[in-house]
N, C-alpha and C positions, 0 to 999 in steps of 0.2 A: 504492500500500501504504501511505505514512502517514497518506493524509487518512482512510482508511477506520479504521486505529488511533485518530486523533485522535477522529473522529465516536463510535466505541465509550466513549472514556474521557470524553467531555463526558456520557454517560448515567450515570456513577459518582460524581455528586456526593451529599451527605449528604442526605440526604432530610427531617432536621428542622433543617436551618440557617436556618430562620425561627424564632425563639426566642420568636414571640408564637403558635405553636401549642402550644410547649410551657407557656406561660404558662395557656392556657385551664384547666386542669383534669383531671380523670380522663378518660380516654378509653379504654375498654374494647371491643373487637372479639371477639362472641362468637358463639356458634350461634344467638342466638334473641334477643329482649329479655323481661327480666326484670319479673314483674309488681310485684315489691316489694325493696326493700335490706335489709330486715329478718330475719334468720332466725329469728325466735318466729313469723312470720307465713306460714312456708311449710313445707311437708313434704318438699320434692322440687322438682325442675325444674334450672333454671339457676342461680336462688340459694343454693339446699343444696349443689349438686353442683359450681359451677365459680366462684361468686363470693363464698361466706362465708369461705373459707379464705384467702383473698386479700384481704379486709375486716376479718376478724376475727379476735382470737385465739382461740383453743379451751382448753379446760380439758386435755385428751388429744389425743393425736395417736396414729394406728398405727406403728406400728414398719413401715417399707415391707420390710422383708426376714424379719420373725418374723409380723407383724400383730398384735404383742402392744402393748395401751395403754402410752404414752411420756407422760412427763410436758410440758404447756408452761407454763399457768398454774397447774394443781395440782401441788404439790410431793410429795402423797403422798395415797392415799385406800384403802378399804376394798372387796373385793368380796364380797357376799353369797355365801352357802353354794352356792344355783344358780347363781353367777356370770351372773344377772341384770342385777345393781343393783350400781352403783360410788357411794361416799359418799366426797366430799372432807373430805380430814382438817385 
């Protein structure tokens, strides 16, 4: 019984104990391969949906409970009467 427990515990070591793996740079495991990391050159897909929010700050973000715009880089903004255009102040 003790030998089985010992064998199970051997597999519990830190998978990132090798600092060389941590120093190699940015590693992202995603559902696909991005065409670009520049959000200005894409209108959808992996870059816009998953990566851009992790790599870049945005002017606004949506509040997860109310879905209303909340500030990030923009401290204030004005909304057009039709609600389609936001202007940072």
